[in-house]
VMD Tcl script that draws the C-alpha trace (Angstrom):
set ca {
  {0.00 0.00 0.00}
  {2.83 2.42 0.81}
  {4.48 1.83 -2.56}
  {1.22 2.70 -4.30}
  {1.14 6.04 -2.46}
  {4.76 6.84 -3.33}
  {4.14 5.94 -6.97}
  {1.23 8.41 -7.00}
  {3.46 11.13 -5.49}
  {6.27 10.41 -7.96}
  {3.89 10.52 -10.93}
  {2.10 13.67 -9.78}
  {5.18 15.69 -8.77}
  {7.83 14.20 -11.08}
  {10.36 13.43 -8.36}
  {11.41 10.21 -6.66}
  {10.37 10.07 -3.02}
  {13.72 8.40 -2.25}
  {15.51 11.66 -3.18}
  {13.74 13.56 -0.38}
  {15.07 13.36 3.16}
  {12.45 15.20 5.23}
  {8.84 16.31 5.29}
  {10.08 19.89 4.79}
  {11.58 18.87 1.43}
  {8.31 17.15 0.51}
  {6.39 20.31 1.45}
  {8.76 22.38 -0.74}
  {8.12 20.12 -3.75}
  {4.35 20.34 -3.28}
  {4.41 24.12 -2.76}
  {6.47 24.60 -5.93}
  {4.02 22.49 -7.91}
  {0.86 24.22 -6.63}
  {2.43 27.69 -6.65}
  {1.58 28.68 -3.09}
  {2.35 27.83 0.52}
  {0.54 24.89 2.08}
  {-2.25 25.84 4.44}
  {-2.96 23.97 7.64}
  {-6.56 24.07 8.73}
  {-8.44 22.57 11.60}
  {-10.73 19.74 10.59}
  {-13.77 19.18 12.75}
  {-16.39 16.52 12.68}
  {-19.46 16.20 14.82}
  {-19.18 12.44 14.53}
  {-15.64 11.91 15.86}
  {-14.24 13.62 18.96}
  {-10.64 14.78 19.52}
  {-9.56 11.43 20.97}
  {-10.64 9.67 17.77}
  {-13.67 7.94 19.28}
  {-16.75 7.67 17.10}
  {-19.08 7.59 20.10}
  {-19.21 10.40 22.62}
  {-17.77 9.56 26.03}
  {-19.68 9.95 29.27}
  {-18.34 10.02 32.79}
  {-20.32 7.83 35.18}
  {-20.11 7.33 38.91}
  {-20.39 3.57 38.72}
  {-21.15 3.07 42.44}
  {-24.21 5.34 42.25}
  {-25.39 3.59 39.07}
  {-25.18 0.18 40.71}
  {-26.97 1.39 43.84}
  {-29.80 2.91 41.80}
  {-30.30 -0.35 39.92}
  {-30.51 -2.46 43.10}
}
mol new
graphics top color blue
foreach p $ca { graphics top sphere $p radius 0.5 }
foreach p [lrange $ca 0 end-1] q [lrange $ca 1 end] { graphics top cylinder $p $q radius 0.2 }
display resetview
């Protein structure tokens, strides 16, 4: 799977990924190709929280829950 991704990069940007030594060099290649600086933006989703959980987390006092069920 990784090779497929590097082949896509090499085809799209015309440079071998093996020639690059850092993510900064990769960023430079991409910025040159698109003609502007890369922009970092915050992605938010109502479905997934910051910890990566799909379901929202709740904090329970388990002792009180058990007592209320008895």
